Backbone as a ProteinNet text record, in pm:
[ID]
protein_1_A
[PRIMARY]
MIDRNDLDARTPPQACRTMDDVRDGVDRLDRALVALIAERSRYMEAAARIKPDRGAVRDEDRVEDVVAKVLDRASREGLPRDIAEPVWRELVERSIAYEFEVWDRTQDRD
[TERTIARY]
731.8	650.5	748.9	679.2	745.1	661.8	728.8	682.1	646.8	518	516.8	588.1	505.9	519.3	702.7	778.6	919.3	988.3	911.5	950.7	932.6	809.2	739.8	799.8	862.5	960.1	1105	1111.5	1307.1	1265.4	1394.5	1392	1438.9	1367.9	1390.3	1505.8	1633	1720.7	1768.8	1680.2	1695.7	1671.8	1608.9	1609.5	1704	1802.8	1899.8	1978.2	2021.7	2138	2229.4	2229.4	2363.7	2365.7	2488.9	2497.8	2387.8	2369.8	2268.1	2153.2	2101.4	2010.4	2000.9	2089.2	2154.7	2135.8	2180	2206.5	2076.4	1986.5	1896	1774.8	1776.5	1722.2	1776.7	1884.2	1938.1	1922.2	1927.3	1881.8	1759	1656.4	1532.7	1489.2	1542.9	1530.3	1556.6	1693.8	1754.6	1640	1590	1464.2	1383.9	1331.8	1202.9	1265.8	1368.4	1450.2	1424.3	1461.6	1482.6	1361.1	1247.7	1120.5	1087.5	1107.5	1080.9	1147.4	1275.5	1338.3	1311.8	1278.8	1221.1	1080.3	988.5	892	903.4	1006.7	1051.2	1093.9	1185.8	1203.9	1105.7	1038	876.5	804	825.3	786.6	873.9	1006.1	1075.7	1044.6	985.3	950.2	811.2	737.6	614.9	670.7	741	791.1	863.5	933.7	1030.5	908.3	797.4	655.9	562	541.9	494.3	570	712.6	740.8	759.9	704.3	721.7	838.8	967	1122.3	1179.3	1320.6	1440.1	1463.9	1474.7	1502.9	1418	1317.4	1231.9	1283.8	1376.7	1395.8	1481.2	1560.9	1644.8	1606.3	1522.3	1478.5	1547.7	1615	1727.1	1630.5	1506.3	1444.9	1376.7	1333.5	1259	1383.2	1496	1606.9	1623.7	1639.5	1630.8	1541.1	1416.5	1312.1	1282	1317	1320.3	1440.2	1540.8	1630.5	1578.1	1516.8	1482.8	1379.3	1260.6	1191.4	1255.9	1309.1	1384.1	1471.8	1556.5	1622.1	1536	1403.7	1288.7	1271.9	1210.7	1206.6	1292.4	1439.6	1543.7	1545.6	1534.6	1560.2	1448.8	1333.9	1199.7	1234.1	1290.9	1316.9	1458.8	1521.8	1658	1738.4	1736.1	1838.3	1927.3	2078.2	2156.4	2169.6	2180.8	2179.6	2317.3	2399.9	2557	2533.7	2429.1	2349.1	2299.9	2160.2	2029.7	2067.7	2136.8	2180.8	2221.5	2379.7	2424.8	2357.4	2326.1	2210.9	2126.5	2054.6	1968.3	1999.3	2089.3	2159.2	2191.7	2253	2297.6	2182.1	2102.1	1976.6	1910.7	1895.8	1815.5	1889	2046.4	2114.5	2140.3	2096	2099.1	1950.9	1857.4	1684.8	1712.9	1777.4	1766.3	1860.5	1966.3	1988.3	1945.2	1861.6	1777.4	1664	1611.1	1489.1	1508.3	1659.8	1714.5	1701.2	1781.5	1766.2	1625.1	1556.9	1381.1	1316.8	1371.3	1307.2	1359.1	1510.9	1563.9	1519.1	1508.5	1445.5	1291.3	1224.7	1075.5	1023.4	1057.3	1022.2	1026	947.8	932.2	1036.1	1135.9	1255	1202.1	1197.4	1167.2	1282.3
-3511.1	-3473.6	-3500	-3388.4	-3409	-3510	-3616.4	-3721.7	-3650.6	-3602.3	-3508.1	-3642.2	-3730.7	-3848.1	-3844.5	-3854.7	-3889.9	-3727.4	-3644.8	-3506.9	-3488.7	-3511.9	-3514.3	-3567.4	-3690	-3784	-3755.1	-3648.1	-3596.1	-3534.8	-3578.5	-3489.6	-3353.3	-3256.7	-3130.4	-3085.1	-2993.3	-2966.9	-2931.5	-2879.2	-2878.8	-2971.2	-3089.7	-3201.1	-3344.3	-3296.2	-3395	-3415.9	-3512.6	-3580.2	-3654.6	-3726.8	-3757.3	-3728	-3726.3	-3686.4	-3783.4	-3857.3	-3953.1	-3889.6	-3806.6	-3770.1	-3646.4	-3585	-3454.1	-3493.8	-3606	-3661.8	-3699.4	-3765.8	-3828.8	-3691.6	-3597.7	-3469.4	-3383.4	-3364.8	-3308.7	-3386.9	-3514.1	-3591.3	-3611.2	-3592.5	-3617.4	-3475.7	-3365.7	-3180.1	-3196.3	-3265.9	-3266	-3317.5	-3441.5	-3514.7	-3393.2	-3346	-3259.5	-3104.2	-3050.2	-2964.5	-3011.8	-3106.9	-3200.5	-3198.2	-3216.2	-3246.6	-3098.5	-3008	-2867.9	-2786.2	-2789.1	-2758.4	-2799.4	-2952.3	-2989.5	-2954.8	-2888.8	-2831.6	-2710	-2656.6	-2511.8	-2496.8	-2629.4	-2641.1	-2634	-2704.2	-2717.8	-2617.1	-2513.9	-2360.2	-2307.7	-2307.2	-2283.9	-2326.1	-2441.2	-2493.3	-2441.3	-2400.6	-2357.7	-2218.2	-2153	-2004.9	-2028.7	-2131.3	-2108.4	-2131.3	-2210.1	-2231.5	-2140.1	-2026	-1891.9	-1833.8	-1771.9	-1614.2	-1670.3	-1547.7	-1530.3	-1508.5	-1510.2	-1496.4	-1511.8	-1545.8	-1612.8	-1481.1	-1356.6	-1265.6	-1233.1	-1273.6	-1276.8	-1377.3	-1467	-1546	-1460.1	-1390.9	-1344.6	-1206.1	-1183.6	-1070.4	-1000.2	-930.8	-888	-816.6	-754.7	-695.2	-799.1	-920.7	-1019.8	-1092.5	-1123.4	-1160.9	-1117.4	-975.8	-866.9	-912	-922.9	-905	-1053.8	-1143.5	-1288.1	-1277.1	-1244	-1252.7	-1164.8	-1010.1	-954.3	-1015.9	-1096.4	-1153.3	-1251.6	-1329.5	-1463.3	-1387.3	-1291.8	-1231.6	-1150.7	-1108.1	-1080	-1212.1	-1299.4	-1418.2	-1479.1	-1494.1	-1561.6	-1512.1	-1340.9	-1266.2	-1297.9	-1337.4	-1381.8	-1503.4	-1614.7	-1763.8	-1781.4	-1664	-1699.2	-1722	-1764.3	-1826.9	-1685.9	-1681.9	-1576.9	-1532.1	-1422.5	-1358.7	-1430.6	-1453.1	-1522.7	-1634.9	-1712.7	-1837.4	-1836.5	-1735.6	-1753.2	-1657.3	-1543.1	-1480.5	-1549.8	-1590.2	-1679.1	-1801.2	-1865.8	-2012.8	-1959.2	-1867.2	-1839.2	-1780	-1693.8	-1632.9	-1727.5	-1826.6	-1952.3	-2005.2	-2066.2	-2117	-2045.1	-1911.7	-1851.3	-1890.3	-1847.6	-1832.1	-1965.3	-2097	-2207.1	-2220.6	-2157.2	-2187.5	-2124.8	-1998.8	-1947.9	-1990.4	-2055.2	-2169.2	-2270.8	-2344	-2438.3	-2395.5	-2277	-2211.1	-2199.5	-2139	-2105.9	-2247	-2349.3	-2475.6	-2532.3	-2525.4	-2569.4	-2507.6	-2307.9	-2274.4	-2307.1	-2293	-2349.4	-2492.2	-2568.3	-2716.4	-2755.3	-2646.9	-2664.9	-2556.8	-2420.5	-2329	-2343.3	-2333.7	-2302.9	-2214	-2201.3	-2133.2	-2115.9	-1991.1	-1975.7	-1975.9
5391.3	5489.2	5616.9	5703.5	5841	5910.4	5953.8	6075	6234.3	6232.6	6373.1	6475	6498	6577.6	6606.8	6502.6	6475.3	6575.5	6500.4	6595.2	6720.1	6739.9	6892.2	7001.5	6963.4	7041.7	7052.8	7071	7058.8	7245.8	7261.9	7413.9	7417.7	7467.5	7472.3	7558.8	7455.5	7479.5	7620.8	7737.9	7854	7935.3	7854.2	7926.3	7925.9	7806.6	7762.1	7876.8	7931.1	8012.6	7956.5	7798.4	7750.3	7583.6	7561.5	7432.5	7317.1	7384.6	7290.1	7252.9	7389.1	7391.5	7284.1	7300.1	7221.9	7069	7009	6910.9	6805.2	6913.9	6886.8	6847.8	6941.2	6905.4	6774.5	6773.5	6643	6508.8	6508.6	6425.4	6370.3	6495	6427.2	6388.4	6421.8	6418.1	6236.2	6181.7	6080.1	5957	6044.2	5903.8	5881.2	5994.8	5973.2	5918.2	5919.3	5821.8	5695.2	5697.9	5517.9	5438.2	5526.9	5464.2	5454	5537.3	5486.3	5368	5387.2	5276.6	5145.7	5122	5025.1	4999.2	5054.3	5034.4	4978.3	5042.7	5000.6	4848.1	4783.6	4673.6	4562.5	4623.3	4528.3	4467.8	4600.2	4587.4	4473.3	4475.3	4359.1	4229.3	4213.4	4089.7	4040.1	4187.2	4109.8	4066.7	4138.1	4067.2	3931.9	3920.2	3768.7	3674.1	3704	3608.4	3596.4	3676.2	3700.4	3656.8	3661.8	3638.5	3466.7	3386.4	3277.3	3195.4	3240.5	3197	3259	3229.6	3306.8	3401.1	3315.6	3421	3538.2	3555.4	3679	3770.1	3744.8	3870.9	3946	3981.1	4069.7	4061.4	4236.2	4261	4363.4	4365.8	4489.4	4589.1	4560.1	4693.5	4741	4658.9	4724.4	4821.4	4786.1	4874.7	5022.7	4999.9	5107.9	5195	5146.9	5223.3	5285.4	5226	5281.9	5411.6	5379.7	5483.1	5640	5579.3	5679.8	5778.3	5699.2	5756.5	5847.9	5803	5875.8	5997.7	5986.7	6103.8	6209.4	6188.1	6270.9	6370.9	6272.7	6319.7	6402.4	6369.1	6430	6556.6	6604.9	6685.7	6819.1	6733.2	6855.7	6924.3	6836.5	6854.6	6949.8	6949.3	7012.7	6929.7	6803	6701	6698.4	6698.1	6662.7	6561.1	6540.9	6361.5	6335	6386.5	6289.2	6229.2	6290.8	6221.7	6138.4	6161.3	6089.9	5956.4	5931.4	5801.7	5724.8	5767.9	5647.6	5591.2	5681.8	5657.8	5566.7	5564.3	5469.3	5381.4	5356.8	5240.9	5163.1	5207.4	5143.2	5055.6	5157.7	5121.5	5026.7	5014.6	4907.3	4775.7	4791.6	4653.8	4592.2	4702.2	4639.1	4580	4618.6	4574.8	4444.2	4411.7	4311.2	4214.6	4202.3	4135.6	4069.6	4185.9	4137.3	4048.6	4089.4	4009.2	3856.3	3855.4	3730.1	3636.3	3714.2	3643.7	3605.6	3699.6	3665.2	3536.1	3573	3440.9	3296.2	3302.5	3187.5	3113.6	3208.9	3173.4	3138.5	3168.6	3167.4	3085.8	3042.4	2945.2	2830.5	2735.4	2644.3	2574.2	2488	2450.9	2272.7	2244.1	2091.8	2034.9
[MASK]
++++++++++++++++++++++++++++++++++++++++++++++++++++++++++++++++++++++++++++++++++++++++++++++++++++++++++++++

């Protein structure tokens, strides 16, 4: 769970005056990102529970849809595509691998 007080206590990048300010802000953001990625992984667990068969775990159309949405949002937020696309493609690939693991561990197989 994101600690909003911790996140809100960071110094905005434009107001940073020292490397300690910068590092503190990055560390606070990293804690929030970990919490969000953990929640995202719980959605992968839900998907593994819901999908009817192992073949449904990888959906290339969905992969491209996710990346397209992220790139659109990244553009609006000022996040360079050169950072956003490889980060999300890796996140999606790792999420798919995790979903396969969960599916294999939890689904009844005859």
